[in-house]
Each structure stands twice: as C-alpha cells, then as structure tokens.
MDAnalysis code that builds the backbone (N, CA, C; Angstrom):
import MDAnalysis as mda
import numpy as np

u = mda.Universe.empty(597, n_residues=199, atom_resindex=np.repeat(np.arange(199), 3), trajectory=True)
u.add_TopologyAttr("name", ["N", "CA", "C"] * 199)
u.add_TopologyAttr("resid", np.arange(1, 200))
u.add_TopologyAttr("resname", ["UNK", "UNK", "UNK", "UNK", "UNK", "UNK", "UNK", "UNK", "UNK", "UNK", "UNK", "UNK", "UNK", "UNK", "UNK", "UNK", "UNK", "UNK", "UNK", "UNK", "UNK", "UNK", "UNK", "UNK", "UNK", "UNK", "UNK", "UNK", "UNK", "UNK", "UNK", "UNK", "UNK", "UNK", "UNK", "UNK", "UNK", "UNK", "UNK", "UNK", "UNK", "UNK", "UNK", "UNK", "UNK", "UNK", "UNK", "UNK", "UNK", "UNK", "UNK", "UNK", "UNK", "UNK", "UNK", "UNK", "UNK", "UNK", "UNK", "UNK", "UNK", "UNK", "UNK", "UNK", "UNK", "UNK", "UNK", "UNK", "UNK", "UNK", "UNK", "UNK", "UNK", "UNK", "UNK", "UNK", "UNK", "UNK", "UNK", "UNK", "UNK", "UNK", "UNK", "UNK", "UNK", "UNK", "UNK", "UNK", "UNK", "UNK", "UNK", "UNK", "UNK", "UNK", "UNK", "UNK", "UNK", "UNK", "UNK", "UNK", "UNK", "UNK", "UNK", "UNK", "UNK", "UNK", "UNK", "UNK", "UNK", "UNK", "UNK", "UNK", "UNK", "UNK", "UNK", "UNK", "UNK", "UNK", "UNK", "UNK", "UNK", "UNK", "UNK", "UNK", "UNK", "UNK", "UNK", "UNK", "UNK", "UNK", "UNK", "UNK", "UNK", "UNK", "UNK", "UNK", "UNK", "UNK", "UNK", "UNK", "UNK", "UNK", "UNK", "UNK", "UNK", "UNK", "UNK", "UNK", "UNK", "UNK", "UNK", "UNK", "UNK", "UNK", "UNK", "UNK", "UNK", "UNK", "UNK", "UNK", "UNK", "UNK", "UNK", "UNK", "UNK", "UNK", "UNK", "UNK", "UNK", "UNK", "UNK", "UNK", "UNK", "UNK", "UNK", "UNK", "UNK", "UNK", "UNK", "UNK", "UNK", "UNK", "UNK", "UNK", "UNK", "UNK", "UNK", "UNK", "UNK", "UNK", "UNK", "UNK", "UNK", "UNK", "UNK", "UNK", "UNK", "UNK", "UNK"])
u.atoms.positions = np.array([
    [-36.619, -26.370, -15.373],
    [-36.984, -24.997, -15.020],
    [-36.415, -24.610, -13.657],
    [-36.596, -25.495, -12.689],
    [-36.096, -25.238, -11.341],
    [-34.582, -25.059, -11.357],
    [-33.926, -25.874, -12.190],
    [-32.470, -25.784, -12.291],
    [-32.041, -24.408, -12.779],
    [-32.768, -23.847, -13.765],
    [-32.445, -22.513, -14.285],
    [-32.663, -21.441, -13.227],
    [-33.713, -21.580, -12.448],
    [-33.996, -20.622, -11.368],
    [-32.872, -20.656, -10.343],
    [-32.425, -21.855, -9.995],
    [-31.339, -22.005, -9.028],
    [-30.056, -21.381, -9.570],
    [-29.765, -21.642, -10.871],
    [-28.568, -21.066, -11.481],
    [-28.622, -19.541, -11.480],
    [-29.800, -19.004, -11.815],
    [-29.966, -17.551, -11.824],
    [-29.779, -16.974, -10.423],
    [-30.316, -17.650, -9.426],
    [-30.182, -17.187, -8.040],
    [-28.724, -17.224, -7.606],
    [-28.003, -18.296, -7.995],
    [-26.591, -18.395, -7.640],
    [-25.765, -17.310, -8.325],
    [-26.097, -17.022, -9.572],
    [-25.398, -15.964, -10.305],
    [-25.624, -14.614, -9.637],
    [-26.880, -14.330, -9.285],
    [-27.209, -13.070, -8.622],
    [-26.496, -12.972, -7.286],
    [-26.513, -14.075, -6.538],
    [-25.838, -14.091, -5.246],
    [-24.339, -13.818, -5.427],
    [-23.746, -14.426, -6.479],
    [-22.338, -14.188, -6.761],
    [-22.049, -12.742, -7.057],
    [-22.909, -12.110, -7.846],
    [-22.722, -10.696, -8.174],
    [-22.841, -9.832, -6.936],
    [-23.804, -10.152, -6.093],
    [-24.029, -9.345, -4.890],
    [-22.867, -9.472, -3.915],
    [-22.297, -10.675, -3.823],
    [-21.211, -10.844, -2.865],
    [-19.877, -10.353, -3.414],
    [-19.710, -10.336, -4.731],
    [-18.445, -9.915, -5.319],
    [-18.381, -8.400, -5.452],
    [-19.469, -7.761, -5.842],
    [-19.455, -6.328, -6.127],
    [-19.679, -5.516, -4.858],
    [-18.610, -5.321, -4.114],
    [-18.732, -4.603, -2.848],
    [-17.348, -4.263, -2.316],
    [-17.347, -3.547, -1.187],
    [-16.117, -3.363, -0.430],
    [-15.815, -4.643, 0.348],
    [-14.579, -4.799, 0.778],
    [-14.225, -5.929, 1.626],
    [-14.815, -5.728, 3.018],
    [-15.199, -6.821, 3.669],
    [-15.717, -6.703, 5.035],
    [-14.538, -6.586, 6.012],
    [-14.849, -6.424, 7.295],
    [-13.794, -6.163, 8.290],
    [-12.802, -7.320, 8.401],
    [-13.292, -8.552, 8.328],
    [-12.396, -9.707, 8.417],
    [-11.465, -9.761, 7.199],
    [-12.008, -9.469, 6.029],
    [-11.191, -9.460, 4.810],
    [-10.179, -8.318, 4.852],
    [-10.610, -7.156, 5.326],
    [-9.698, -6.019, 5.436],
    [-8.563, -6.330, 6.414],
    [-8.886, -7.005, 7.511],
    [-7.850, -7.402, 8.472],
    [-6.855, -8.365, 7.824],
    [-7.350, -9.251, 6.970],
    [-6.469, -10.183, 6.266],
    [-5.544, -9.430, 5.318],
    [-6.095, -8.438, 4.608],
    [-5.271, -7.606, 3.726],
    [-4.172, -6.921, 4.526],
    [-4.517, -6.374, 5.671],
    [-3.528, -5.652, 6.479],
    [-2.454, -6.595, 7.016],
    [-2.832, -7.830, 7.316],
    [-1.832, -8.827, 7.716],
    [-0.870, -9.107, 6.564],
    [-1.426, -9.215, 5.355],
    [-0.593, -9.459, 4.172],
    [0.352, -8.285, 3.933],
    [-0.157, -7.050, 4.038],
    [0.692, -5.872, 3.830],
    [1.820, -5.826, 4.851],
    [1.493, -6.105, 6.108],
    [2.514, -6.092, 7.163],
    [3.569, -7.156, 6.910],
    [3.120, -8.364, 6.526],
    [4.058, -9.450, 6.237],
    [4.951, -9.104, 5.054],
    [4.355, -8.508, 4.027],
    [5.136, -8.143, 2.842],
    [6.181, -7.081, 3.166],
    [5.825, -6.117, 4.015],
    [6.791, -5.088, 4.417],
    [7.962, -5.720, 5.158],
    [7.645, -6.607, 6.091],
    [8.690, -7.269, 6.876],
    [9.584, -8.145, 6.000],
    [8.962, -8.899, 5.095],
    [9.730, -9.791, 4.223],
    [10.593, -9.019, 3.229],
    [10.056, -7.934, 2.685],
    [10.833, -7.114, 1.748],
    [12.041, -6.501, 2.446],
    [11.836, -6.025, 3.652],
    [12.916, -5.439, 4.438],
    [14.023, -6.462, 4.680],
    [13.622, -7.645, 5.120],
    [14.581, -8.716, 5.415],
    [15.314, -9.165, 4.148],
    [14.559, -9.379, 3.085],
    [15.131, -9.903, 1.834],
    [16.171, -8.958, 1.252],
    [15.851, -7.677, 1.157],
    [16.786, -6.712, 0.565],
    [18.024, -6.562, 1.444],
    [17.823, -6.467, 2.759],
    [18.985, -6.346, 3.657],
    [19.902, -7.550, 3.542],
    [19.308, -8.742, 3.502],
    [20.129, -9.949, 3.432],
    [20.886, -10.041, 2.112],
    [20.216, -9.680, 1.013],
    [20.876, -9.739, -0.294],
    [22.052, -8.761, -0.387],
    [21.889, -7.575, 0.230],
    [22.933, -6.551, 0.122],
    [24.023, -6.666, 1.185],
    [23.641, -7.051, 2.407],
    [24.587, -6.949, 3.528],
    [24.929, -8.284, 4.184],
    [24.231, -9.352, 3.828],
    [24.516, -10.661, 4.416],
    [23.491, -11.042, 5.466],
    [23.527, -12.307, 5.844],
    [22.533, -12.857, 6.754],
    [22.521, -12.141, 8.103],
    [21.340, -11.665, 8.479],
    [21.160, -11.016, 9.778],
    [21.755, -9.623, 9.880],
    [22.216, -9.068, 8.760],
    [22.866, -7.752, 8.813],
    [22.008, -6.694, 8.142],
    [22.283, -5.441, 8.494],
    [21.621, -4.299, 7.858],
    [22.592, -3.129, 7.832],
    [22.208, -2.078, 7.155],
    [23.081, -0.904, 7.036],
    [23.112, -0.129, 8.356],
    [24.282, 0.260, 8.844],
    [24.333, 1.109, 10.044],
    [23.681, 2.467, 9.766],
    [23.037, 3.013, 10.767],
    [22.358, 4.307, 10.630],
    [23.323, 5.385, 10.132],
    [24.581, 5.315, 10.522],
    [25.580, 6.319, 10.140],
    [25.842, 6.359, 8.636],
    [25.464, 5.294, 7.911],
    [25.689, 5.223, 6.473],
    [24.487, 5.666, 5.643],
    [23.362, 5.904, 6.281],
    [22.092, 6.084, 5.568],
    [22.096, 7.232, 4.561],
    [22.787, 8.307, 4.882],
    [22.761, 9.469, 3.986],
    [23.984, 9.543, 3.072],
    [24.764, 8.476, 3.042],
    [25.916, 8.412, 2.141],
    [25.497, 7.815, 0.797],
    [26.347, 8.012, -0.206],
    [26.051, 7.489, -1.538],
    [26.236, 5.970, -1.560],
    [25.291, 5.246, -2.159],
    [25.428, 3.777, -2.221],
    [26.606, 3.369, -3.094],
    [27.408, 2.418, -2.607],
    [28.541, 1.932, -3.397],
    [28.147, 0.612, -4.062],
    [27.142, 0.718, -4.920],
    [26.650, -0.449, -5.656],
    [26.599, -0.099, -7.141],
    [26.551, -1.134, -7.958],
    [26.598, -0.935, -9.403],
    [25.326, -0.270, -9.935],
    [24.174, -0.799, -9.562],
    [22.899, -0.283, -10.095],
    [22.141, 0.503, -9.033],
    [22.667, 1.642, -8.662],
    [22.007, 2.424, -7.616],
    [20.763, 3.112, -8.184],
    [19.741, 3.223, -7.352],
    [18.474, 3.820, -7.775],
    [18.274, 5.226, -7.210],
    [19.214, 5.676, -6.375],
    [19.096, 7.008, -5.756],
    [20.467, 7.450, -5.277],
    [20.540, 8.686, -4.799],
    [21.827, 9.255, -4.402],
    [22.245, 8.912, -2.978],
    [21.317, 8.400, -2.167],
    [21.660, 8.019, -0.795],
    [21.206, 6.584, -0.536],
    [21.872, 5.951, 0.452],
    [21.463, 4.604, 0.843],
    [20.010, 4.602, 1.312],
    [19.599, 5.625, 2.040],
    [18.232, 5.698, 2.569],
    [17.207, 5.566, 1.438],
    [17.417, 6.352, 0.381],
    [16.477, 6.327, -0.748],
    [16.631, 5.055, -1.577],
    [17.864, 4.632, -1.780],
    [18.124, 3.424, -2.572],
    [17.454, 2.209, -1.927],
    [17.653, 2.031, -0.623],
    [17.037, 0.908, 0.080],
    [15.515, 1.014, 0.059],
    [15.011, 2.233, 0.228],
    [13.561, 2.434, 0.170],
    [12.988, 2.004, -1.177],
    [13.687, 2.359, -2.259],
    [13.223, 1.979, -3.600],
    [13.209, 0.466, -3.779],
    [14.299, -0.190, -3.367],
    [14.388, -1.644, -3.523],
    [13.344, -2.363, -2.676],
    [13.144, -1.874, -1.464],
    [12.192, -2.535, -0.562],
    [10.750, -2.300, -1.010],
    [10.455, -1.120, -1.535],
    [9.124, -0.894, -2.116],
    [8.869, -1.877, -3.256],
    [9.850, -2.017, -4.143],
    [9.681, -2.924, -5.285],
    [9.437, -4.353, -4.821],
    [10.200, -4.801, -3.829],
    [10.029, -6.159, -3.300],
    [8.671, -6.314, -2.624],
    [8.255, -5.296, -1.890],
    [6.949, -5.353, -1.216],
    [5.814, -5.397, -2.233],
    [5.940, -4.638, -3.316],
    [4.885, -4.629, -4.343],
    [4.734, -6.005, -5.005],
    [5.845, -6.673, -5.252],
    [5.779, -8.018, -5.839],
    [5.042, -8.959, -4.893],
    [5.391, -8.888, -3.622],
    [4.758, -9.716, -2.599],
    [3.254, -9.433, -2.523],
    [2.895, -8.162, -2.467],
    [1.481, -7.764, -2.373],
    [0.711, -8.233, -3.603],
    [1.286, -8.022, -4.775],
    [0.622, -8.424, -6.010],
    [0.310, -9.918, -5.990],
    [1.280, -10.715, -5.613],
    [1.084, -12.169, -5.599],
    [0.025, -12.589, -4.591],
    [0.095, -12.034, -3.392],
    [-0.793, -12.519, -2.322],
    [-2.212, -11.949, -2.411],
    [-2.308, -10.667, -2.719],
    [-3.665, -10.108, -2.815],
    [-4.374, -10.582, -4.078],
    [-3.629, -10.811, -5.156],
    [-4.255, -11.316, -6.383],
    [-4.861, -12.691, -6.144],
    [-4.262, -13.462, -5.252],
    [-4.785, -14.791, -4.943],
    [-6.033, -14.722, -4.073],
    [-6.158, -13.664, -3.268],
    [-7.264, -13.566, -2.319],
    [-8.371, -12.611, -2.777],
    [-7.982, -11.431, -3.224],
    [-8.952, -10.375, -3.552],
    [-8.567, -9.704, -4.870],
    [-8.593, -10.422, -5.977],
    [-8.023, -9.912, -7.232],
    [-8.692, -8.659, -7.787],
    [-9.932, -8.405, -7.425],
    [-10.663, -7.274, -8.001],
    [-10.843, -6.099, -7.044],
    [-10.143, -6.147, -5.907],
    [-10.381, -5.133, -4.887],
    [-9.141, -4.372, -4.440],
    [-8.081, -4.396, -5.252],
    [-6.901, -3.631, -4.853],
    [-6.175, -3.101, -6.082],
    [-5.390, -2.058, -5.862],
    [-4.539, -1.490, -6.906],
    [-3.213, -1.088, -6.274],
    [-2.133, -1.296, -7.014],
    [-0.803, -0.891, -6.568],
    [-0.396, 0.357, -7.342],
    [-0.073, 1.392, -6.616],
    [0.352, 2.688, -7.150],
    [-0.601, 3.273, -8.205],
    [-1.884, 3.298, -7.936],
    [-2.774, 4.025, -8.857],
    [-2.546, 5.524, -8.682],
    [-2.709, 6.281, -9.730],
    [-2.550, 7.735, -9.627],
    [-3.925, 8.386, -9.770],
    [-4.238, 9.275, -8.816],
    [-5.551, 9.909, -8.774],
    [-5.449, 11.426, -8.894],
    [-6.489, 12.004, -9.448],
    [-6.674, 13.455, -9.350],
    [-8.165, 13.731, -9.225],
    [-8.473, 14.880, -8.665],
    [-9.874, 15.304, -8.539],
    [-10.165, 16.276, -9.670],
    [-11.207, 15.984, -10.452],
    [-11.582, 16.863, -11.559],
    [-11.952, 18.242, -11.021],
    [-11.376, 19.271, -11.635],
    [-11.579, 20.633, -11.142],
    [-13.037, 21.082, -11.228],
    [-13.760, 20.602, -12.213],
    [-15.142, 21.049, -12.419],
    [-16.139, 20.152, -11.693],
    [-16.064, 18.853, -11.945],
    [-17.057, 17.931, -11.373],
    [-16.720, 17.502, -9.952],
    [-15.472, 17.712, -9.533],
    [-14.964, 17.252, -8.230],
    [-14.977, 15.732, -8.111],
    [-15.082, 15.051, -9.245],
    [-15.088, 13.596, -9.279],
    [-13.653, 13.073, -9.208],
    [-13.468, 11.973, -8.483],
    [-12.156, 11.343, -8.385],
    [-11.891, 10.525, -9.641],
    [-10.717, 10.760, -10.258],
    [-10.389, 10.098, -11.516],
    [-9.026, 9.418, -11.437],
    [-8.864, 8.332, -12.183],
    [-7.533, 7.773, -12.414],
    [-6.872, 8.599, -13.506],
    [-5.575, 8.833, -13.377],
    [-4.908, 9.713, -14.328],
    [-3.464, 9.281, -14.529],
    [-2.859, 9.726, -15.622],
    [-1.413, 9.564, -15.789],
    [-0.726, 10.925, -15.682],
    [-1.497, 11.928, -15.294],
    [-0.971, 13.291, -15.159],
    [-0.326, 13.461, -13.781],
    [0.916, 13.892, -13.754],
    [1.625, 14.043, -12.485],
    [1.186, 15.286, -11.726],
    [0.992, 16.393, -12.442],
    [0.670, 17.658, -11.786],
    [-0.687, 17.570, -11.093],
    [-0.703, 17.870, -9.810],
    [-1.955, 17.897, -9.068],
    [-2.540, 16.531, -8.762],
    [-1.719, 15.483, -8.898],
    [-2.229, 14.138, -8.645],
    [-1.524, 13.521, -7.439],
    [-2.065, 12.405, -6.969],
    [-1.480, 11.676, -5.848],
    [-1.410, 10.190, -6.197],
    [-0.347, 9.523, -5.692],
    [-0.160, 8.113, -6.012],
    [0.159, 7.320, -4.746],
    [-0.865, 6.824, -4.062],
    [-0.622, 5.976, -2.889],
    [0.012, 4.647, -3.315],
    [0.624, 3.958, -2.356],
    [1.257, 2.678, -2.672],
    [0.234, 1.572, -2.951],
    [-0.717, 1.402, -2.038],
    [-1.722, 0.341, -2.186],
    [-3.091, 0.900, -1.832],
    [-4.069, 0.592, -2.669],
    [-5.436, 1.056, -2.440],
    [-6.382, -0.139, -2.466],
    [-7.204, -0.247, -1.424],
    [-8.330, -1.185, -1.456],
    [-9.523, -0.422, -1.999],
    [-10.296, -1.068, -2.870],
    [-11.407, -0.347, -3.485],
    [-12.591, -1.266, -3.752],
    [-13.705, -0.668, -4.116],
    [-14.906, -1.406, -4.500],
    [-14.548, -2.336, -5.661],
    [-15.206, -3.456, -5.729],
    [-14.907, -4.446, -6.755],
    [-14.874, -3.832, -8.157],
    [-13.719, -3.985, -8.814],
    [-13.498, -3.523, -10.191],
    [-13.746, -2.021, -10.373],
    [-13.597, -1.244, -9.327],
    [-13.801, 0.200, -9.434],
    [-12.793, 0.921, -8.534],
    [-11.634, 1.232, -9.084],
    [-10.539, 1.811, -8.291],
    [-10.804, 3.229, -7.823],
    [-11.838, 3.884, -8.348],
    [-12.127, 5.252, -7.893],
    [-13.110, 5.276, -6.723],
    [-13.622, 4.129, -6.321],
    [-14.419, 4.040, -5.087],
    [-13.528, 3.426, -4.020],
    [-12.794, 4.297, -3.348],
    [-11.726, 3.866, -2.448],
    [-12.288, 3.422, -1.099],
    [-11.752, 2.292, -0.626],
    [-12.090, 1.827, 0.718],
    [-11.001, 2.221, 1.712],
    [-9.749, 1.860, 1.421],
    [-8.626, 2.156, 2.319],
    [-7.368, 2.460, 1.499],
    [-6.506, 3.279, 2.082],
    [-5.248, 3.657, 1.431],
    [-4.085, 3.333, 2.368],
    [-3.028, 2.750, 1.774],
    [-1.843, 2.370, 2.551],
    [-0.576, 2.852, 1.845],
    [0.418, 3.268, 2.636],
    [1.721, 3.653, 2.103],
    [2.804, 2.907, 2.875],
    [3.735, 2.292, 2.151],
    [4.869, 1.638, 2.794],
    [5.924, 2.670, 3.166],
    [6.515, 2.489, 4.336],
    [7.671, 3.286, 4.748],
    [8.728, 2.319, 5.274],
    [9.944, 2.470, 4.764],
    [11.038, 1.595, 5.172],
    [12.146, 2.441, 5.798],
    [12.165, 2.556, 7.134],
    [13.245, 3.317, 7.780],
    [14.594, 2.709, 7.436],
    [15.572, 3.548, 7.227],
    [16.915, 3.055, 6.894],
    [17.470, 2.243, 8.058],
    [17.193, 2.687, 9.282],
    [17.582, 1.943, 10.473],
    [16.503, 0.892, 10.715],
    [16.801, -0.364, 10.429],
    [15.771, -1.397, 10.461],
    [15.268, -1.712, 11.871],
    [15.975, -1.234, 12.887],
    [15.507, -1.431, 14.260],
    [14.628, -0.267, 14.733],
    [14.398, 0.693, 13.855],
    [13.645, 1.901, 14.211],
    [12.191, 1.537, 14.532],
    [11.786, 1.790, 15.781],
    [10.420, 1.491, 16.198],
    [9.638, 2.764, 16.523],
    [10.123, 3.892, 16.033],
    [9.402, 5.148, 16.264],
    [8.121, 5.169, 15.436],
    [7.120, 5.832, 15.958],
    [5.859, 5.970, 15.242],
    [6.114, 6.723, 13.939],
    [5.846, 6.111, 12.779],
    [6.121, 6.808, 11.518],
    [5.274, 8.068, 11.341],
    [4.159, 8.144, 12.065],
    [3.298, 9.324, 11.952],
    [3.823, 10.499, 12.769],
    [4.906, 10.271, 13.525],
    [5.551, 11.379, 14.224],
    [6.281, 12.283, 13.238],
    [6.545, 11.773, 12.046],
    [7.161, 12.563, 10.981],
    [6.068, 13.423, 10.342],
    [6.233, 14.736, 10.409],
    [5.185, 15.654, 9.924],
    [4.933, 15.495, 8.425],
    [5.972, 15.129, 7.664],
    [5.785, 14.935, 6.216],
    [4.903, 13.726, 5.926],
    [5.131, 12.664, 6.684],
    [4.310, 11.456, 6.511],
    [2.868, 11.735, 6.889],
    [2.679, 12.423, 8.000],
    [1.308, 12.737, 8.428],
    [0.608, 13.626, 7.397],
    [1.330, 14.619, 6.875],
    [0.744, 15.509, 5.863],
    [0.363, 14.728, 4.605],
    [1.206, 13.778, 4.217],
    [0.921, 12.946, 3.056],
    [-0.367, 12.147, 3.268],
    [-0.517, 11.548, 4.441],
    [-1.720, 10.764, 4.715],
    [-2.962, 11.643, 4.784],
    [-2.811, 12.870, 5.263],
    [-3.971, 13.770, 5.322],
    [-4.446, 14.124, 3.911],
    [-3.513, 14.213, 2.961],
    [-3.902, 14.429, 1.561],
    [-4.642, 13.211, 1.021],
    [-4.148, 12.020, 1.373],
    [-4.822, 10.797, 0.941],
    [-6.231, 10.712, 1.529],
    [-6.388, 11.238, 2.724],
    [-7.693, 11.194, 3.393],
    [-8.762, 11.882, 2.541],
    [-8.356, 12.925, 1.817],
    [-9.301, 13.651, 0.961],
    [-9.753, 12.817, -0.237],
    [-9.000, 11.760, -0.564],
    [-9.361, 10.907, -1.695],
    [-10.346, 9.815, -1.308],
    [-10.297, 9.427, -0.031],
    [-10.906, 8.153, 0.299],
    [-12.093, 8.168, 1.228],
    [-12.237, 7.033, 1.860],
    [-13.384, 6.689, 2.670],
    [-13.159, 7.155, 4.107],
    [-14.092, 7.936, 4.642],
    [-13.966, 8.437, 6.011],
    [-13.964, 7.305, 7.035],
    [-14.512, 6.142, 6.648],
    [-14.606, 5.025, 7.589],
    [-13.306, 4.238, 7.700],
    [-12.344, 4.505, 6.817],
    [-11.055, 3.802, 6.863],
    [-9.962, 4.833, 6.609],
    [-9.404, 5.348, 7.691],
    [-8.387, 6.394, 7.561],
    [-7.100, 5.818, 6.970],
    [-6.364, 6.608, 6.169],
    [-5.116, 6.128, 5.561],
    [-4.120, 5.642, 6.606],
    [-3.262, 4.715, 6.201],
    [-2.315, 4.109, 7.130],
    [-0.940, 3.958, 6.483],
    [0.075, 3.907, 7.351],
    [1.447, 3.615, 6.950],
    [1.736, 2.168, 7.346],
    [2.500, 1.478, 6.486],
    [2.904, 0.101, 6.783],
    [4.424, 0.079, 6.906],
    [4.922, -0.346, 8.073],
    [6.370, -0.426, 8.285],
    [6.751, -1.856, 8.677],
    [8.026, -2.234, 8.470],
    [8.452, -3.598, 8.787],
    [8.367, -3.932, 10.280],
    [8.609, -2.970, 11.132],
    [8.655, -3.266, 12.565],
    [7.320, -3.072, 13.268],
    [6.519, -2.104, 12.828],
    [5.270, -1.786, 13.520],
    [4.022, -2.236, 12.783],
    [4.161, -2.674, 11.539],
    [2.975, -3.063, 10.780],
    [2.146, -1.858, 10.404],
    [0.858, -1.889, 10.717],
    [-0.072, -0.829, 10.326],
    [-0.103, 0.279, 11.370],
    [0.138, 1.524, 10.958],
    [-0.019, 2.703, 11.820],
    [-1.015, 3.620, 11.129],
    [-2.211, 3.738, 11.699],
    [-3.307, 4.457, 11.030],
    [-3.364, 5.912, 11.475],
    [-3.628, 6.771, 10.512],
    [-3.824, 8.195, 10.788],
    [-5.001, 8.347, 11.732],
    [-4.870, 9.226, 12.718],
    [-5.982, 9.475, 13.630],
    [-6.906, 10.524, 13.054],
    [-8.116, 10.579, 13.557],
    [-9.061, 11.607, 13.130],
    [-8.503, 12.966, 13.523],
    [-8.959, 14.048, 12.850],
    [-8.434, 15.387, 13.139],
    [-8.550, 15.748, 14.600],
])
C-alpha cells in the first residue's frame, strides 16, 4: 500500500514539475543554445560556401548568388535562408534533448477575430510565424518567449539588430502574441540575444 502511495506521489510530482513554463535557469540555458546555434550556423554555412575562415564581402551582399541551388535572388537572402535552416537543425537537436515539450520551431499563429483566442494555423493571411517559441508544456498557444534569428550578410556586423525599424516592428507584433514577462528577442551570431525593450 505504501509503495502505491509513493508511486502516486511521484507521478503527481512529475506532472506538476513537467506541466509548466521553464524557470529562469532553464530559459537562460535555452538562450545559450539559441546563441550557440546562430553562431555555429553562421560559421558552418560560410565555411562550406567560401572556405575556412572566409565570408562574403559586404559589397557582394545584394548581388545574385552564383551557385547551383540558390534559394533567393540575392546573396543576403540566400545566406539568410541557409543559415536559418542550419540553425533550426541545431535548435531541434539540442532543445529536444533538454526541453522536448516546451518549444516549437516556426509555429504559425493567428488571433481569432471573435474569441480573441490565440490559435495555431496554416493560414498565411493575418498570421505570424516566429522562428522559435518557448511555451507551456505541450501547449504551443501558451507562449513564454519568442525568438527570431537574424543573420547579417556582413558576418562582422556588430550593430544592434533592433536599430533596424523593420526588425523592431516585427518584434512588437510578436509581443502581442506572447507573455509580457518575456519580451521578444532577436538572436544574431555576433551579439547573441538582443531583447526588445518595453514601450
């Protein structure tokens, strides 16, 4: 009998500790992983395309990529696409090992016009798709934090990504989806996490 009580208590304790948002230490670990993945994706793609220790000169960023399987019309966009893909693979592997039920990669959200409830959707019109979302255990519509990767074409670029008005506007839209206690952030290879400030 005592054994069953202990098992029941352990099960309840497991449910209570699993079904929640991540705590501050866990969130910091996630942000370290995101920063590392951004840096590694940037390095990996540059090395594969341009050679060891090399990257594309800034003067080439808006030119058409001279590669066989281009994903966009400019090097800036092409590199961004490749680096996002590499970062997503990295994030999937590392976060799945640590917090498998508390994150989503590129979920698409919309707010229901009538109920004002946040929903997952496959509808493009009127929806938003952040790169990485931390959320309540097994519930992607209870958002904890939102992150977007940005890969400057100039890999030495250390400017604040939030100085770009388009990036800031994008994060302000994400702010309407999520948790006021964790403002949306940009993840870059050189600066790591850059969080949107309060209004």
